[in-house]
PDB file of N, H, CA, C and O in Angstrom:
ATOM      1  N   MET A   1      -8.530  -5.558   6.403  1.00  0.00           N
ATOM      2  CA  MET A   1      -7.701  -6.109   6.107  1.00  0.00           C
ATOM      3  C   MET A   1      -6.910  -6.099   5.928  1.00  0.00           C
ATOM      4  O   MET A   1      -6.065  -6.445   6.755  1.00  0.00           O
ATOM      5  N   LEU A   2      -6.652  -5.750   4.882  1.00  0.00           N
ATOM      6  H   LEU A   2      -7.338  -5.469   4.211  1.00  0.00           H
ATOM      7  CA  LEU A   2      -5.127  -5.084   4.182  1.00  0.00           C
ATOM      8  C   LEU A   2      -4.477  -4.291   5.127  1.00  0.00           C
ATOM      9  O   LEU A   2      -3.346  -3.869   4.889  1.00  0.00           O
ATOM     10  N   GLN A   3      -5.245  -3.954   6.514  1.00  0.00           N
ATOM     11  H   GLN A   3      -6.164  -4.297   6.708  1.00  0.00           H
ATOM     12  CA  GLN A   3      -4.896  -2.505   7.352  1.00  0.00           C
ATOM     13  C   GLN A   3      -4.569  -3.844   8.775  1.00  0.00           C
ATOM     14  O   GLN A   3      -4.472  -4.016   9.990  1.00  0.00           O
ATOM     15  N   ARG A   4      -4.554  -4.043   8.361  1.00  0.00           N
ATOM     16  H   ARG A   4      -4.633  -3.904   7.374  1.00  0.00           H
ATOM     17  CA  ARG A   4      -4.265  -5.326   9.402  1.00  0.00           C
ATOM     18  C   ARG A   4      -3.141  -6.343   8.876  1.00  0.00           C
ATOM     19  O   ARG A   4      -2.168  -6.473   9.618  1.00  0.00           O
ATOM     20  N   ARG A   5      -3.153  -6.731   8.246  1.00  0.00           N
ATOM     21  H   ARG A   5      -3.944  -6.625   7.644  1.00  0.00           H
ATOM     22  CA  ARG A   5      -1.553  -6.834   7.081  1.00  0.00           C
ATOM     23  C   ARG A   5      -0.233  -6.197   7.456  1.00  0.00           C
ATOM     24  O   ARG A   5       0.871  -6.530   7.886  1.00  0.00           O
ATOM     25  N   MET A   6      -0.917  -5.076   7.066  1.00  0.00           N
ATOM     26  H   MET A   6      -1.814  -4.806   6.716  1.00  0.00           H
ATOM     27  CA  MET A   6       0.250  -4.591   6.869  1.00  0.00           C
ATOM     28  C   MET A   6       0.485  -4.237   8.371  1.00  0.00           C
ATOM     29  O   MET A   6       1.641  -4.593   8.140  1.00  0.00           O
ATOM     30  N   SER A   7       0.501  -3.911   9.573  1.00  0.00           N
ATOM     31  H   SER A   7      -0.438  -3.622   9.760  1.00  0.00           H
ATOM     32  CA  SER A   7       0.677  -3.328  10.785  1.00  0.00           C
ATOM     33  C   SER A   7       1.031  -4.598  11.986  1.00  0.00           C
ATOM     34  O   SER A   7       1.787  -4.542  12.955  1.00  0.00           O
ATOM     35  N   GLU A   8       0.026  -5.916  11.414  1.00  0.00           N
ATOM     36  H   GLU A   8      -0.589  -5.961  10.627  1.00  0.00           H
ATOM     37  CA  GLU A   8       0.617  -6.926  11.794  1.00  0.00           C
ATOM     38  C   GLU A   8       0.774  -8.325  10.902  1.00  0.00           C
ATOM     39  O   GLU A   8      -0.078  -9.184  10.674  1.00  0.00           O
ATOM     40  N   PRO A   9       2.282  -8.241  10.442  1.00  0.00           N
ATOM     41  CA  PRO A   9       2.722  -9.254   9.625  1.00  0.00           C
ATOM     42  C   PRO A   9       2.562 -10.271  10.063  1.00  0.00           C
ATOM     43  O   PRO A   9       2.575 -10.225  11.293  1.00  0.00           O
ATOM     44  N   ASP A  10       2.280 -12.028   9.339  1.00  0.00           N
ATOM     45  H   ASP A  10       2.270 -12.065   8.340  1.00  0.00           H
ATOM     46  CA  ASP A  10       2.211 -12.975   9.873  1.00  0.00           C
ATOM     47  C   ASP A  10       2.065 -13.776   9.152  1.00  0.00           C
ATOM     48  O   ASP A  10       1.068 -14.468   8.947  1.00  0.00           O
ATOM     49  N   GLY A  11       3.400 -13.778   8.507  1.00  0.00           N
ATOM     50  H   GLY A  11       4.210 -13.216   8.673  1.00  0.00           H
ATOM     51  CA  GLY A  11       4.122 -14.895   7.224  1.00  0.00           C
ATOM     52  C   GLY A  11       4.838 -14.779   6.294  1.00  0.00           C
ATOM     53  O   GLY A  11       5.601 -13.813   6.316  1.00  0.00           O
ATOM     54  N   GLU A  12       4.870 -15.467   5.422  1.00  0.00           N
ATOM     55  H   GLU A  12       4.251 -16.252   5.404  1.00  0.00           H
ATOM     56  CA  GLU A  12       5.736 -15.186   4.084  1.00  0.00           C
ATOM     57  C   GLU A  12       5.797 -13.171   3.438  1.00  0.00           C
ATOM     58  O   GLU A  12       4.724 -12.594   3.610  1.00  0.00           O
ATOM     59  N   PRO A  13       6.744 -12.448   2.904  1.00  0.00           N
ATOM     60  CA  PRO A  13       6.443 -11.733   2.085  1.00  0.00           C
ATOM     61  C   PRO A  13       5.561 -12.151   0.906  1.00  0.00           C
ATOM     62  O   PRO A  13       5.658 -13.213   0.291  1.00  0.00           O
ATOM     63  N   TYR A  14       4.432 -10.878   0.612  1.00  0.00           N
ATOM     64  H   TYR A  14       4.353 -10.015   1.112  1.00  0.00           H
ATOM     65  CA  TYR A  14       3.753 -10.870  -0.082  1.00  0.00           C
ATOM     66  C   TYR A  14       3.684  -9.444  -1.205  1.00  0.00           C
ATOM     67  O   TYR A  14       4.312  -8.442  -0.863  1.00  0.00           O
ATOM     68  N   VAL A  15       3.136  -9.433  -2.129  1.00  0.00           N
ATOM     69  H   VAL A  15       2.625 -10.247  -2.407  1.00  0.00           H
ATOM     70  CA  VAL A  15       3.738  -7.825  -2.830  1.00  0.00           C
ATOM     71  C   VAL A  15       3.268  -6.786  -2.523  1.00  0.00           C
ATOM     72  O   VAL A  15       3.647  -5.668  -2.876  1.00  0.00           O
ATOM     73  N   LEU A  16       2.149  -7.145  -1.640  1.00  0.00           N
ATOM     74  H   LEU A  16       1.842  -8.053  -1.354  1.00  0.00           H
ATOM     75  CA  LEU A  16       1.291  -5.860  -0.910  1.00  0.00           C
ATOM     76  C   LEU A  16       2.276  -5.557   0.318  1.00  0.00           C
ATOM     77  O   LEU A  16       2.063  -4.487   0.889  1.00  0.00           O
ATOM     78  N   ASP A  17       3.050  -6.141   0.676  1.00  0.00           N
ATOM     79  H   ASP A  17       3.223  -7.010   0.212  1.00  0.00           H
ATOM     80  CA  ASP A  17       3.983  -5.588   1.973  1.00  0.00           C
ATOM     81  C   ASP A  17       6.299  -5.173   1.040  1.00  0.00           C
ATOM     82  O   ASP A  17       7.430  -5.011   1.499  1.00  0.00           O
ATOM     83  N   LEU A  18       5.824  -5.206   0.062  1.00  0.00           N
ATOM     84  H   LEU A  18       4.905  -5.337  -0.311  1.00  0.00           H
ATOM     85  CA  LEU A  18       6.921  -4.569  -0.360  1.00  0.00           C
ATOM     86  C   LEU A  18       7.291  -3.448  -0.807  1.00  0.00           C
ATOM     87  O   LEU A  18       7.227  -3.611  -2.025  1.00  0.00           O
ATOM     88  N   SER A  19       7.632  -2.426  -0.622  1.00  0.00           N
ATOM     89  H   SER A  19       7.684  -2.293   0.367  1.00  0.00           H
ATOM     90  CA  SER A  19       7.739  -0.433  -1.107  1.00  0.00           C
ATOM     91  C   SER A  19       9.077  -0.838  -1.892  1.00  0.00           C
ATOM     92  O   SER A  19       9.704  -1.850  -2.204  1.00  0.00           O
ATOM     93  N   PRO A  20       9.148   0.662  -2.034  1.00  0.00           N
ATOM     94  CA  PRO A  20      10.908   0.876  -2.256  1.00  0.00           C
ATOM     95  C   PRO A  20      11.485   1.156  -1.261  1.00  0.00           C
ATOM     96  O   PRO A  20      10.887   1.265  -0.191  1.00  0.00           O
ATOM     97  N   LEU A  21      12.864   1.347  -1.393  1.00  0.00           N
ATOM     98  H   LEU A  21      13.350   1.258  -2.262  1.00  0.00           H
ATOM     99  CA  LEU A  21      13.790   1.781  -0.111  1.00  0.00           C
ATOM    100  C   LEU A  21      14.025   2.835  -0.030  1.00  0.00           C
ATOM    101  O   LEU A  21      13.737   3.470  -1.045  1.00  0.00           O
ATOM    102  N   GLY A  22      14.450   3.391   0.761  1.00  0.00           N
ATOM    103  H   GLY A  22      14.684   2.876   1.585  1.00  0.00           H
ATOM    104  CA  GLY A  22      14.640   4.824   0.889  1.00  0.00           C
ATOM    105  C   GLY A  22      15.418   5.692  -0.150  1.00  0.00           C
ATOM    106  O   GLY A  22      15.125   6.803  -0.592  1.00  0.00           O
ATOM    107  N   TRP A  23      16.909   4.573  -0.527  1.00  0.00           N
ATOM    108  H   TRP A  23      17.147   3.671  -0.168  1.00  0.00           H
ATOM    109  CA  TRP A  23      17.808   5.373  -1.037  1.00  0.00           C
ATOM    110  C   TRP A  23      17.067   4.774  -2.711  1.00  0.00           C
ATOM    111  O   TRP A  23      17.892   4.260  -3.466  1.00  0.00           O
ATOM    112  N   MET A  24      16.131   4.824  -3.036  1.00  0.00           N
ATOM    113  H   MET A  24      15.461   5.242  -2.423  1.00  0.00           H
ATOM    114  CA  MET A  24      15.681   4.101  -4.609  1.00  0.00           C
ATOM    115  C   MET A  24      15.363   5.313  -5.154  1.00  0.00           C
ATOM    116  O   MET A  24      15.713   6.121  -4.294  1.00  0.00           O
ATOM    117  N   PRO A  25      14.723   6.145  -6.441  1.00  0.00           N
ATOM    118  CA  PRO A  25      14.139   7.419  -6.592  1.00  0.00           C
ATOM    119  C   PRO A  25      13.175   7.123  -6.874  1.00  0.00           C
ATOM    120  O   PRO A  25      13.010   6.073  -7.495  1.00  0.00           O
ATOM    121  N   GLU A  26      12.059   7.999  -6.504  1.00  0.00           N
ATOM    122  H   GLU A  26      12.193   8.852  -5.999  1.00  0.00           H
ATOM    123  CA  GLU A  26      10.420   7.891  -5.992  1.00  0.00           C
ATOM    124  C   GLU A  26      10.070   7.968  -8.200  1.00  0.00           C
ATOM    125  O   GLU A  26      10.628   8.698  -9.020  1.00  0.00           O
ATOM    126  N   VAL A  27       8.952   6.870  -8.434  1.00  0.00           N
ATOM    127  H   VAL A  27       8.499   6.277  -7.769  1.00  0.00           H
ATOM    128  CA  VAL A  27       8.055   7.337  -9.466  1.00  0.00           C
ATOM    129  C   VAL A  27       6.579   8.169  -9.458  1.00  0.00           C
ATOM    130  O   VAL A  27       5.794   7.577  -8.718  1.00  0.00           O
ATOM    131  N   LYS A  28       6.276   8.782  -9.771  1.00  0.00           N
ATOM    132  H   LYS A  28       6.914   9.263 -10.372  1.00  0.00           H
ATOM    133  CA  LYS A  28       5.458   9.428  -9.609  1.00  0.00           C
ATOM    134  C   LYS A  28       4.702   8.936 -10.747  1.00  0.00           C
ATOM    135  O   LYS A  28       4.972   8.636 -11.910  1.00  0.00           O
ATOM    136  N   ARG A  29       3.180   8.963  -9.678  1.00  0.00           N
ATOM    137  H   ARG A  29       2.961   9.206  -8.733  1.00  0.00           H
ATOM    138  CA  ARG A  29       2.221   8.381 -10.937  1.00  0.00           C
ATOM    139  C   ARG A  29       2.029   8.742 -12.487  1.00  0.00           C
ATOM    140  O   ARG A  29       1.650   8.098 -13.466  1.00  0.00           O
ATOM    141  N   HIS A  30       2.464  10.074 -12.273  1.00  0.00           N
ATOM    142  H   HIS A  30       2.772  10.597 -11.478  1.00  0.00           H
ATOM    143  CA  HIS A  30       2.273  10.018 -13.973  1.00  0.00           C
ATOM    144  C   HIS A  30       3.490  10.206 -14.947  1.00  0.00           C
ATOM    145  O   HIS A  30       3.582  11.105 -15.784  1.00  0.00           O
ATOM    146  N   GLU A  31       4.162   9.483 -14.770  1.00  0.00           N
ATOM    147  H   GLU A  31       4.087   8.753 -14.091  1.00  0.00           H
ATOM    148  CA  GLU A  31       5.727  10.212 -14.741  1.00  0.00           C
ATOM    149  C   GLU A  31       5.931   9.373 -16.415  1.00  0.00           C
ATOM    150  O   GLU A  31       5.452   8.283 -16.730  1.00  0.00           O
ATOM    151  N   MET A  32       7.067  10.592 -17.563  1.00  0.00           N
ATOM    152  H   MET A  32       7.457  11.477 -17.307  1.00  0.00           H
ATOM    153  CA  MET A  32       7.158  10.800 -18.920  1.00  0.00           C
ATOM    154  C   MET A  32       8.466  10.128 -19.043  1.00  0.00           C
ATOM    155  O   MET A  32       8.636   9.285 -19.924  1.00  0.00           O
ATOM    156  N   ASP A  33       9.048  10.329 -18.526  1.00  0.00           N
ATOM    157  H   ASP A  33       8.910  11.014 -17.811  1.00  0.00           H
ATOM    158  CA  ASP A  33      10.971   9.901 -18.189  1.00  0.00           C
ATOM    159  C   ASP A  33      11.177   8.372 -18.193  1.00  0.00           C
ATOM    160  O   ASP A  33      11.131   7.602 -17.233  1.00  0.00           O
ATOM    161  N   PRO A  34      11.475   8.045 -19.821  1.00  0.00           N
ATOM    162  CA  PRO A  34      11.883   6.266 -19.356  1.00  0.00           C
ATOM    163  C   PRO A  34      12.944   5.921 -18.909  1.00  0.00           C
ATOM    164  O   PRO A  34      13.200   4.745 -18.648  1.00  0.00           O
ATOM    165  N   GLY A  35      13.863   7.028 -18.718  1.00  0.00           N
ATOM    166  H   GLY A  35      13.655   7.983 -18.929  1.00  0.00           H
ATOM    167  CA  GLY A  35      15.209   5.964 -17.806  1.00  0.00           C
ATOM    168  C   GLY A  35      14.377   5.844 -16.064  1.00  0.00           C
ATOM    169  O   GLY A  35      14.496   5.003 -15.173  1.00  0.00           O
ATOM    170  N   ARG A  36      13.687   6.903 -16.153  1.00  0.00           N
ATOM    171  H   ARG A  36      13.591   7.586 -16.876  1.00  0.00           H
ATOM    172  CA  ARG A  36      13.201   6.753 -14.518  1.00  0.00           C
ATOM    173  C   ARG A  36      12.297   5.675 -14.773  1.00  0.00           C
ATOM    174  O   ARG A  36      12.485   4.552 -14.306  1.00  0.00           O
ATOM    175  N   ILE A  37      11.348   5.966 -15.478  1.00  0.00           N
ATOM    176  H   ILE A  37      11.195   6.878 -15.858  1.00  0.00           H
ATOM    177  CA  ILE A  37      10.361   4.738 -15.187  1.00  0.00           C
ATOM    178  C   ILE A  37      11.511   3.195 -14.989  1.00  0.00           C
ATOM    179  O   ILE A  37      11.884   2.799 -13.884  1.00  0.00           O
ATOM    180  N   ILE A  38      11.959   2.429 -16.522  1.00  0.00           N
ATOM    181  H   ILE A  38      11.655   2.750 -17.420  1.00  0.00           H
ATOM    182  CA  ILE A  38      13.451   1.831 -16.485  1.00  0.00           C
ATOM    183  C   ILE A  38      13.610   1.350 -14.710  1.00  0.00           C
ATOM    184  O   ILE A  38      13.496   0.318 -14.050  1.00  0.00           O
ATOM    185  N   ALA A  39      14.037   3.241 -14.395  1.00  0.00           N
ATOM    186  H   ALA A  39      14.129   4.080 -14.931  1.00  0.00           H
ATOM    187  CA  ALA A  39      14.902   3.018 -12.797  1.00  0.00           C
ATOM    188  C   ALA A  39      14.388   2.457 -11.616  1.00  0.00           C
ATOM    189  O   ALA A  39      15.063   2.097 -10.652  1.00  0.00           O
ATOM    190  N   GLY A  40      12.704   2.375 -11.774  1.00  0.00           N
ATOM    191  H   GLY A  40      12.156   2.668 -12.557  1.00  0.00           H
ATOM    192  CA  GLY A  40      11.699   2.186 -10.576  1.00  0.00           C
ATOM    193  C   GLY A  40      11.306   0.502 -11.057  1.00  0.00           C
ATOM    194  O   GLY A  40      11.044  -0.462 -10.338  1.00  0.00           O
ATOM    195  N   ALA A  41      11.394   0.619 -12.688  1.00  0.00           N
ATOM    196  H   ALA A  41      11.606   1.403 -13.272  1.00  0.00           H
ATOM    197  CA  ALA A  41      10.817  -1.155 -12.355  1.00  0.00           C
ATOM    198  C   ALA A  41      11.807  -1.862 -11.949  1.00  0.00           C
ATOM    199  O   ALA A  41      11.401  -2.642 -11.088  1.00  0.00           O
ATOM    200  N   ARG A  42      13.692  -2.056 -12.281  1.00  0.00           N
ATOM    201  H   ARG A  42      14.022  -1.422 -12.980  1.00  0.00           H
ATOM    202  CA  ARG A  42      14.109  -2.180 -11.760  1.00  0.00           C
ATOM    203  C   ARG A  42      14.566  -2.277 -10.170  1.00  0.00           C
ATOM    204  O   ARG A  42      15.202  -3.165  -9.602  1.00  0.00           O
ATOM    205  N   GLY A  43      14.083  -1.204  -9.727  1.00  0.00           N
ATOM    206  H   GLY A  43      13.567  -0.483 -10.188  1.00  0.00           H
ATOM    207  CA  GLY A  43      14.534  -1.354  -8.213  1.00  0.00           C
ATOM    208  C   GLY A  43      12.707  -1.783  -7.768  1.00  0.00           C
ATOM    209  O   GLY A  43      12.344  -1.649  -6.599  1.00  0.00           O
ATOM    210  N   ALA A  44      11.984  -2.150  -8.568  1.00  0.00           N
ATOM    211  H   ALA A  44      12.279  -2.258  -9.517  1.00  0.00           H
ATOM    212  CA  ALA A  44      11.108  -2.858  -7.959  1.00  0.00           C
ATOM    213  C   ALA A  44      11.135  -4.680  -8.284  1.00  0.00           C
ATOM    214  O   ALA A  44      10.233  -5.428  -7.909  1.00  0.00           O
ATOM    215  N   TYR A  45      12.228  -5.082  -8.960  1.00  0.00           N
ATOM    216  H   TYR A  45      12.961  -4.473  -9.265  1.00  0.00           H
ATOM    217  CA  TYR A  45      12.112  -6.502  -9.845  1.00  0.00           C
ATOM    218  C   TYR A  45      13.769  -6.759  -8.524  1.00  0.00           C
ATOM    219  O   TYR A  45      14.212  -7.797  -8.032  1.00  0.00           O
ATOM    220  N   GLU A  46      14.123  -5.641  -8.409  1.00  0.00           N
ATOM    221  H   GLU A  46      13.763  -4.798  -8.809  1.00  0.00           H
ATOM    222  CA  GLU A  46      15.147  -6.488  -7.218  1.00  0.00           C
ATOM    223  C   GLU A  46      14.676  -6.142  -6.027  1.00  0.00           C
ATOM    224  O   GLU A  46      15.109  -6.995  -5.252  1.00  0.00           O
ATOM    225  N   VAL A  47      14.150  -5.511  -5.548  1.00  0.00           N
ATOM    226  H   VAL A  47      13.798  -4.819  -6.177  1.00  0.00           H
ATOM    227  CA  VAL A  47      13.267  -6.059  -4.133  1.00  0.00           C
ATOM    228  C   VAL A  47      12.716  -6.922  -3.942  1.00  0.00           C
ATOM    229  O   VAL A  47      12.847  -7.783  -3.072  1.00  0.00           O
ATOM    230  N   ALA A  48      11.895  -6.787  -4.880  1.00  0.00           N
ATOM    231  H   ALA A  48      11.788  -6.088  -5.587  1.00  0.00           H
ATOM    232  CA  ALA A  48      10.874  -8.883  -5.127  1.00  0.00           C
ATOM    233  C   ALA A  48      12.217  -9.883  -5.578  1.00  0.00           C
ATOM    234  O   ALA A  48      12.312 -11.099  -5.415  1.00  0.00           O
ATOM    235  N   TYR A  49      12.703  -9.426  -5.881  1.00  0.00           N
ATOM    236  H   TYR A  49      12.626  -8.438  -6.014  1.00  0.00           H
ATOM    237  CA  TYR A  49      14.143 -10.750  -6.022  1.00  0.00           C
ATOM    238  C   TYR A  49      14.619 -10.714  -4.678  1.00  0.00           C
ATOM    239  O   TYR A  49      15.135 -11.822  -4.534  1.00  0.00           O
ATOM    240  N   CYS A  50      14.753 -10.048  -3.551  1.00  0.00           N
ATOM    241  H   CYS A  50      14.334  -9.148  -3.667  1.00  0.00           H
ATOM    242  CA  CYS A  50      15.646 -10.099  -2.377  1.00  0.00           C
ATOM    243  C   CYS A  50      14.859 -10.859  -1.469  1.00  0.00           C
ATOM    244  O   CYS A  50      15.389 -11.753  -0.809  1.00  0.00           O
ATOM    245  N   ALA A  51      13.389 -10.541  -1.346  1.00  0.00           N
ATOM    246  H   ALA A  51      12.959  -9.815  -1.882  1.00  0.00           H
ATOM    247  CA  ALA A  51      12.319 -11.001  -0.952  1.00  0.00           C
ATOM    248  C   ALA A  51      12.183 -12.076  -1.156  1.00  0.00           C
ATOM    249  O   ALA A  51      12.421 -12.848  -0.227  1.00  0.00           O
ATOM    250  N   ILE A  52      11.764 -12.595  -2.386  1.00  0.00           N
ATOM    251  H   ILE A  52      11.571 -11.968  -3.140  1.00  0.00           H
ATOM    252  CA  ILE A  52      11.603 -14.112  -2.615  1.00  0.00           C
ATOM    253  C   ILE A  52      13.044 -14.873  -1.984  1.00  0.00           C
ATOM    254  O   ILE A  52      12.676 -15.691  -1.142  1.00  0.00           O
ATOM    255  N   GLU A  53      14.471 -14.868  -2.111  1.00  0.00           N
ATOM    256  H   GLU A  53      14.770 -14.203  -2.796  1.00  0.00           H
ATOM    257  CA  GLU A  53      15.411 -15.030  -2.640  1.00  0.00           C
ATOM    258  C   GLU A  53      16.093 -15.018  -0.939  1.00  0.00           C
ATOM    259  O   GLU A  53      17.117 -15.595  -0.571  1.00  0.00           O
ATOM    260  N   ARG A  54      15.099 -14.118  -0.048  1.00  0.00           N
ATOM    261  H   ARG A  54      14.267 -13.650  -0.347  1.00  0.00           H
ATOM    262  CA  ARG A  54      15.262 -14.304   1.014  1.00  0.00           C
ATOM    263  C   ARG A  54      16.955 -13.566   1.289  1.00  0.00           C
ATOM    264  O   ARG A  54      17.797 -14.112   2.002  1.00  0.00           O
ATOM    265  N   ARG A  55      17.122 -12.581   0.740  1.00  0.00           N
ATOM    266  H   ARG A  55      16.439 -12.137   0.161  1.00  0.00           H
ATOM    267  CA  ARG A  55      18.578 -11.861   0.396  1.00  0.00           C
ATOM    268  C   ARG A  55      18.374 -10.782   1.371  1.00  0.00           C
ATOM    269  O   ARG A  55      17.326 -10.721   2.014  1.00  0.00           O
ATOM    270  N   HIS A  56      19.275  -9.970   1.506  1.00  0.00           N
ATOM    271  H   HIS A  56      20.126 -10.019   0.984  1.00  0.00           H
ATOM    272  CA  HIS A  56      18.935  -8.637   2.570  1.00  0.00           C
ATOM    273  C   HIS A  56      19.831  -7.795   1.386  1.00  0.00           C
ATOM    274  O   HIS A  56      20.915  -7.767   0.804  1.00  0.00           O
ATOM    275  N   PRO A  57      18.242  -7.001   1.523  1.00  0.00           N
ATOM    276  CA  PRO A  57      17.914  -6.051   0.359  1.00  0.00           C
ATOM    277  C   PRO A  57      19.082  -4.492   0.075  1.00  0.00           C
ATOM    278  O   PRO A  57      19.080  -3.593  -0.765  1.00  0.00           O
ATOM    279  N   GLY A  58      20.000  -4.834   1.314  1.00  0.00           N
ATOM    280  H   GLY A  58      20.002  -5.565   1.997  1.00  0.00           H
ATOM    281  CA  GLY A  58      21.351  -4.074   0.906  1.00  0.00           C
ATOM    282  C   GLY A  58      22.654  -3.984   0.245  1.00  0.00           C
ATOM    283  O   GLY A  58      23.604  -3.201   0.229  1.00  0.00           O
ATOM    284  N   LEU A  59      22.119  -5.771  -0.623  1.00  0.00           N
ATOM    285  H   LEU A  59      21.348  -6.407  -0.610  1.00  0.00           H
ATOM    286  CA  LEU A  59      22.981  -5.886  -1.396  1.00  0.00           C
ATOM    287  C   LEU A  59      22.864  -5.093  -2.690  1.00  0.00           C
ATOM    288  O   LEU A  59      23.708  -4.930  -3.571  1.00  0.00           O
ATOM    289  N   ILE A  60      21.474  -4.587  -2.583  1.00  0.00           N
ATOM    290  H   ILE A  60      20.788  -4.719  -1.867  1.00  0.00           H
ATOM    291  CA  ILE A  60      21.150  -3.737  -3.940  1.00  0.00           C
ATOM    292  C   ILE A  60      22.306  -2.604  -3.771  1.00  0.00           C
ATOM    293  O   ILE A  60      23.306  -2.630  -4.488  1.00  0.00           O
ATOM    294  N   LEU A  61      22.092  -1.542  -2.711  1.00  0.00           N
ATOM    295  H   LEU A  61      21.280  -1.520  -2.128  1.00  0.00           H
ATOM    296  CA  LEU A  61      22.913  -0.289  -2.503  1.00  0.00           C
ATOM    297  C   LEU A  61      24.130  -0.811  -2.725  1.00  0.00           C
ATOM    298  O   LEU A  61      24.728  -0.397  -3.718  1.00  0.00           O
ATOM    299  N   ASP A  62      24.820  -1.891  -1.815  1.00  0.00           N
ATOM    300  H   ASP A  62      24.335  -2.227  -1.008  1.00  0.00           H
ATOM    301  CA  ASP A  62      26.193  -2.520  -2.668  1.00  0.00           C
ATOM    302  C   ASP A  62      26.433  -2.966  -3.607  1.00  0.00           C
ATOM    303  O   ASP A  62      27.531  -3.477  -3.829  1.00  0.00           O
ATOM    304  N   ASP A  63      25.416  -2.909  -4.509  1.00  0.00           N
ATOM    305  H   ASP A  63      24.524  -2.494  -4.329  1.00  0.00           H
ATOM    306  CA  ASP A  63      25.563  -3.158  -5.861  1.00  0.00           C
ATOM    307  C   ASP A  63      26.235  -4.649  -6.347  1.00  0.00           C
ATOM    308  O   ASP A  63      26.906  -4.999  -7.318  1.00  0.00           O
ATOM    309  N   ARG A  64      25.638  -5.400  -5.027  1.00  0.00           N
ATOM    310  H   ARG A  64      25.093  -5.115  -4.238  1.00  0.00           H
ATOM    311  CA  ARG A  64      25.837  -6.732  -5.080  1.00  0.00           C
ATOM    312  C   ARG A  64      24.874  -7.779  -5.469  1.00  0.00           C
ATOM    313  O   ARG A  64      24.925  -9.009  -5.479  1.00  0.00           O
ATOM    314  N   ILE A  65      23.684  -6.617  -5.894  1.00  0.00           N
ATOM    315  H   ILE A  65      23.642  -5.618  -5.887  1.00  0.00           H
ATOM    316  CA  ILE A  65      22.608  -7.920  -6.774  1.00  0.00           C
ATOM    317  C   ILE A  65      21.960  -5.977  -7.577  1.00  0.00           C
ATOM    318  O   ILE A  65      21.898  -4.843  -7.102  1.00  0.00           O
ATOM    319  N   ARG A  66      21.613  -6.627  -8.991  1.00  0.00           N
ATOM    320  H   ARG A  66      21.664  -7.548  -9.377  1.00  0.00           H
ATOM    321  CA  ARG A  66      21.739  -5.423  -9.800  1.00  0.00           C
ATOM    322  C   ARG A  66      20.763  -6.268 -11.079  1.00  0.00           C
ATOM    323  O   ARG A  66      21.311  -6.989 -11.913  1.00  0.00           O
ATOM    324  N   ALA A  67      19.258  -6.028 -11.047  1.00  0.00           N
ATOM    325  H   ALA A  67      18.814  -5.443 -10.369  1.00  0.00           H
ATOM    326  CA  ALA A  67      18.364  -6.640 -12.343  1.00  0.00           C
ATOM    327  C   ALA A  67      19.143  -5.686 -13.180  1.00  0.00           C
ATOM    328  O   ALA A  67      19.619  -4.559 -13.047  1.00  0.00           O
ATOM    329  N   VAL A  68      19.065  -6.743 -14.233  1.00  0.00           N
ATOM    330  H   VAL A  68      18.679  -7.659 -14.341  1.00  0.00           H
ATOM    331  CA  VAL A  68      19.659  -5.988 -16.413  1.00  0.00           C
ATOM    332  C   VAL A  68      18.403  -6.362 -16.654  1.00  0.00           C
ATOM    333  O   VAL A  68      17.700  -7.297 -16.271  1.00  0.00           O
ATOM    334  N   PRO A  69      18.237  -5.313 -17.472  1.00  0.00           N
ATOM    335  CA  PRO A  69      16.567  -5.427 -18.166  1.00  0.00           C
ATOM    336  C   PRO A  69      17.123  -6.184 -19.644  1.00  0.00           C
ATOM    337  O   PRO A  69      18.268  -6.309 -20.076  1.00  0.00           O
ATOM    338  N   ARG A  70      16.019  -6.549 -20.112  1.00  0.00           N
ATOM    339  H   ARG A  70      15.089  -6.447 -19.761  1.00  0.00           H
ATOM    340  CA  ARG A  70      16.376  -7.265 -21.083  1.00  0.00           C
ATOM    341  C   ARG A  70      15.900  -6.453 -22.581  1.00  0.00           C
ATOM    342  O   ARG A  70      14.814  -5.915 -22.798  1.00  0.00           O
ATOM    343  N   LEU A  71      16.712  -6.528 -23.219  1.00  0.00           N
ATOM    344  H   LEU A  71      17.594  -6.965 -23.042  1.00  0.00           H
ATOM    345  CA  LEU A  71      15.839  -5.355 -24.774  1.00  0.00           C
ATOM    346  C   LEU A  71      15.764  -6.062 -25.746  1.00  0.00           C
ATOM    347  O   LEU A  71      16.638  -6.809 -26.185  1.00  0.00           O
ATOM    348  N   THR A  72      14.280  -5.801 -26.316  1.00  0.00           N
ATOM    349  H   THR A  72      13.570  -5.194 -25.959  1.00  0.00           H
ATOM    350  CA  THR A  72      14.078  -6.214 -27.203  1.00  0.00           C
ATOM    351  C   THR A  72      14.008  -5.132 -28.339  1.00  0.00           C
ATOM    352  O   THR A  72      14.358  -3.960 -28.204  1.00  0.00           O
ATOM    353  N   ILE A  73      13.250  -5.994 -30.047  1.00  0.00           N
ATOM    354  H   ILE A  73      12.966  -6.946 -30.156  1.00  0.00           H
ATOM    355  CA  ILE A  73      13.209  -4.892 -31.227  1.00  0.00           C
ATOM    356  C   ILE A  73      11.486  -5.015 -31.678  1.00  0.00           C
ATOM    357  O   ILE A  73      11.035  -5.992 -32.276  1.00  0.00           O
ATOM    358  N   VAL A  74      10.805  -4.026 -31.330  1.00  0.00           N
ATOM    359  H   VAL A  74      11.171  -3.233 -30.844  1.00  0.00           H
ATOM    360  CA  VAL A  74       9.476  -4.257 -31.829  1.00  0.00           C
ATOM    361  C   VAL A  74       9.655  -3.383 -32.893  1.00  0.00           C
ATOM    362  O   VAL A  74      10.050  -2.217 -32.874  1.00  0.00           O
ATOM    363  N   ALA A  75       9.085  -4.563 -34.457  1.00  0.00           N
ATOM    364  H   ALA A  75       8.764  -5.510 -34.473  1.00  0.00           H
ATOM    365  CA  ALA A  75       8.829  -3.415 -35.734  1.00  0.00           C
ATOM    366  C   ALA A  75       7.713  -3.540 -36.333  1.00  0.00           C
ATOM    367  O   ALA A  75       7.207  -4.603 -36.694  1.00  0.00           O
ATOM    368  N   ARG A  76       7.296  -2.496 -36.461  1.00  0.00           N
ATOM    369  H   ARG A  76       7.707  -1.633 -36.168  1.00  0.00           H
ATOM    370  CA  ARG A  76       6.235  -2.520 -37.240  1.00  0.00           C
ATOM    371  C   ARG A  76       6.145  -2.198 -38.676  1.00  0.00           C
ATOM    372  O   ARG A  76       7.107  -1.611 -39.170  1.00  0.00           O
ATOM    373  N   GLY A  77       5.496  -2.388 -39.156  1.00  0.00           N
ATOM    374  H   GLY A  77       4.714  -2.865 -38.755  1.00  0.00           H
ATOM    375  CA  GLY A  77       5.036  -2.941 -41.037  1.00  0.00           C
ATOM    376  C   GLY A  77       5.933  -3.445 -41.562  1.00  0.00           C
ATOM    377  O   GLY A  77       5.826  -3.846 -42.720  1.00  0.00           O
TER     378      GLY A  77
END
């Protein structure tokens, strides 16, 4: 079913239909660099936003759409 849906899409975009765009940095499975992980997460969020809101993903490349991570403090003890 997944193979058929990938080769013959028939509806709204779904999470399984999304992938990083060609200019986005690759994040390997066992990546340890926090900067690369955050950049990958930000790119994924931007692509998902464009798909859901029906915006052209080229707006990401043009810096007209940008995800900004919210930082929070976690203190132990």
